[in-house]
C-alpha positions in Angstrom: -34.3 -36.1 -27.1 -34.6 -33.9 -30.2 -31.2 -33.4 -31.8 -32.1 -29.8 -32.6 -32.9 -29.1 -28.9 -29.7 -30.8 -27.8 -27.7 -28.8 -30.4 -29.4 -25.6 -29.1 -28.4 -26.4 -25.5 -24.8 -27.1 -26.5 -24.6 -23.8 -28.4 -26.0 -22.0 -25.4 -23.5 -23.5 -23.1 -20.7 -22.7 -25.4 -21.8 -19.1 -25.7 -22.1 -18.8 -21.9 -18.6 -20.3 -21.6 -17.3 -17.8 -24.1 -18.8 -14.9 -22.3 -17.4 -16.1 -19.0 -13.9 -16.5 -20.4 -14.2 -13.0 -21.9 -15.3 -11.5 -18.6 -12.5 -13.3 -16.8 -10.0 -12.0 -19.3 -11.3 -8.4 -19.0 -11.1 -8.7 -15.2 -7.5 -9.9 -15.3 -6.6 -7.0 -17.7 -8.1 -4.5 -15.3 -6.2 -6.1 -12.4 -3.0 -6.0 -14.4 -3.3 -2.2 -14.7 -3.9 -1.7 -11.0 -1.1 -0.4 -8.9 -2.3 -2.5 -5.9 -1.1 -6.1 -5.5 -4.2 -8.3 -5.9 -4.0 -11.9 -4.7 -6.4 -14.8 -4.5 -5.4 -17.6 -2.1 -7.2 -21.0 -2.1 -7.7 -22.2 1.5 -8.1 -25.9 0.9 -5.2 -26.2 -1.6 -3.2 -23.6 0.4 -1.8 -22.0 -2.8 -2.1 -18.7 -4.7 -4.7 -18.9 -7.6 -3.9 -15.4 -8.8 -1.2 -12.8 -8.2 -1.3 -9.6 -10.1 1.7 -8.1 -12.0 1.9 -5.4 -9.4 3.8 -7.9 -7.3 7.0 -7.0 -9.1 6.7 -3.3 -8.3 5.7 -3.8 -4.6 7.9 -6.8 -3.7 10.4 -7.2 -6.4 9.2 -10.8 -7.0 7.5 -12.1 -10.1 3.9 -13.5 -9.7 5.4 -17.0 -10.6 7.5 -16.8 -7.4 4.3 -16.7 -5.3 2.8 -19.6 -7.2 5.9 -21.7 -6.6 6.2 -20.7 -2.9 2.8 -20.2 -1.2 4.6 -19.0 1.9 6.5 -16.2 0.2 4.1 -13.4 1.2 4.5 -14.3 4.9 8.3 -14.5 4.5 8.4 -11.0 3.1 6.7 -9.5 6.2 9.1 -7.7 8.6 9.9 -9.8 11.7 8.4 -7.2 14.0 5.0 -7.4 12.1 4.9 -11.1 11.6 2.7 -11.9 14.6 0.2 -9.3 13.6 0.2 -10.6 10.0 -0.3 -14.2 11.2 -3.3 -13.2 13.3 -4.7 -11.1 10.5 -4.4 -13.9 7.9 -6.0 -16.4 10.3 -8.9 -14.0 10.7 -9.2 -13.6 7.0 -9.3 -17.4 6.5 -12.1 -17.5 9.1 -14.2 -15.0 7.1 -13.2 -11.6 8.4 -13.8 -9.0 5.7 -12.6 -5.5 4.7 -10.3 -5.0 7.7 -6.9 -3.3 7.2 -3.5 -4.2 8.5 -0.5 -1.9 8.0 2.9 -3.6 8.0 6.4 -3.5 6.5 7.5 -5.8 3.7 11.0 -6.5 2.7 11.5 -6.5 -1.0 13.8 -8.8 -3.0 16.4 -6.0 -3.1 16.3 -5.8 0.7 14.5 -2.4 0.7 11.6 -2.0 3.1 8.2 -0.7 2.1 5.1 0.1 4.1 2.0 -1.6 2.9 -1.7 -1.7 3.8 -3.5 -5.0 3.3 -7.2 -5.7 3.1 -8.9 -9.1 2.6 -12.4 -10.4 1.6 -13.7 -14.0 1.8 -14.7 -16.0 -1.3 -17.8 -18.0 -0.6 -19.0 -20.9 -2.8 -22.6 -21.9 -3.7 -22.8 -24.0 -0.5 -22.0 -21.0 1.7 -18.5 -22.2 2.5 -15.5 -20.0 2.4 -13.0 -21.4 -0.2 -10.6 -18.6 -0.8 -9.3 -15.2 0.3 -9.0 -12.2 -2.0 -6.4 -9.6 -0.8 -5.4 -6.1 -1.9 -2.0 -4.9 -0.8 -1.1 -1.2 -1.4 2.2 0.6 -1.0 1.7 3.4 1.6 5.4 4.3 2.1 4.8 7.9 1.0 1.9 8.2 3.4 4.0 6.9 6.3 6.8 9.4 5.4 4.4 12.2 5.5 3.0 11.0 8.9 6.5 10.9 10.3 7.2 14.5 9.1 4.0 15.7 10.6 4.8 13.9 13.9 8.2 15.6 14.0 6.6 19.0 13.6 3.9 18.5 16.2 4.0 19.8 19.7 5.5 23.0 21.2 8.6 24.3 19.6 10.8 26.5 21.8 11.9 29.5 19.8 14.0 32.5 20.7 11.9 35.7 21.0 14.8 37.7 19.7 16.7 35.9 16.9 14.0 33.2 16.2 16.4 30.3 16.5 14.9 26.9 17.6 16.1 25.2 20.7 16.8 21.5 20.1 16.4 18.7 22.6 20.2 18.8 23.3 19.8 22.5 24.2 21.7 23.8 21.2 20.1 26.4 19.0 19.4 26.1 15.3 18.4 28.6 12.6 14.7 28.2 11.9 15.4 27.6 8.1 17.8 24.7 8.9 15.3 23.3 11.4 12.4 23.2 9.0 14.6 22.1 6.0 15.8 19.1 8.0 12.3 18.0 8.7 10.6 18.6 5.4 11.2 19.1 1.7 11.1 22.9 2.1 13.7 25.1 0.4 14.0 28.8 1.4 14.7 32.0 -0.6 15.4 35.2 1.3 14.0 38.6 0.8 12.7 41.5 2.9 9.2 42.3 3.9 8.2 46.0 3.4 8.6 46.7 7.1 12.2 45.3 7.3 13.1 47.0 3.9 12.1 50.3 5.3 14.0 49.7 8.6 17.3 48.6 6.9 17.1 50.7 3.8 15.1 53.8 4.7 16.4 55.7 1.7 14.8 53.2 -0.7 11.1 53.6 -1.3 
């Protein structure tokens, strides 16, 4: 074989390898800036191949903790949601794609966060699934808003005279206190033109 041709092929392979490394580095830099926790789990070796830096924010654990303990993610799942997580993960390992599971995770500081998890299969050139890529997003704020909306839904018994709200224990509460206890609302008081004329008729 011509040495010049061989040298050309080697140079081409080296250049392709350099581009691949550069693309991989750029991809990891993008992931490191993402607020979602991104994971890649190898099914045959049963280990994490990649865990993004967002692991610290979401779980309180460094990415290295997941590499050292492949079962850590499952251990963080709230006991109530563990059966659903196990079924979801088995489906992901079987090729299920782009489905979402909402669950509670217990951080290293014992605080609980709500998270939404999605997975996608990684297929090799033989058409075999070899890994699972997952995205885990903190949805705690969304859940808090849903709970506030749920509390405010339905019929609210209100006094036709003083406008107090009747509570489930049949006591009555000022409407300002009722709403303030179920939202982030703060109230300032004033008078509408009609009430100002009624209570202070001498003032224009």
